Phi, psi and omega in degrees: 000135177291152183304315182293322177294320178301314180299315179300311183293315181290325178294317180293318181294326181277353180071035182290133175273124182293155181302133177086356181239070181282149183233184177288137182242128179277137177263168182303326183275008178091350178287160179235144178243122178269135177245163183280156177256140175288145175248356178234172181291145172287129184257113182248123177246130178249114183277120179237160187208161177305133180091359179299145179287127182307310183297326182291333180255325181283324179302306178298325178300315180294316182299311180291326177294320177293321178297330180300333178295339183252359184262124181296335181255356178086166175225125178260117182248129180226143166274136178228162179221151175279347178264207178278139175303148181154199183283126174251131181260118182284172185303327181252017172101351179294135177259133178235125177279116181258122184263344190239145175271157176309128179205075187298333179291343179263012182235147172267329180227132175241125179248130177242104179284172179250196177141145179078023181295326187288338184237114181293327179268157178089183183288154179141191184296325179297318178297323178293319178293312181296324179286341174069355181296310181293314177301319178295320180296319179294316179298320180290337182280346181299139179294146179280126179276136180258000000 
């Protein structure tokens, strides 16, 4: 069985609710809580940087892209960067062309992968932390509590 067919069959058998299509949920006391349904695509942004671990950014991209096959409204998955759009070189040499800049207000889900933990020098998450651009961007993206 192909991987995508397996995902379709196992998801359907498990009764998985696709992203963006929430339904009524029964509680233990028999009451039901209705939740709203999305009418637009779920927007997922994966923030990547030089030295990012391939599996940490490509894995979530694949998972959300596969989930989009089951979502009635779709899932839009994008790689984004806090720097200039262009080629990002991953930890083991894979190049990923990033077309979009960091824009957390345009995302429903923001994923920040890791990479480069073993080496304090050079590209990777330590360089992102030391450079402070990504941590500041993440802090600024937090919703304001009223």
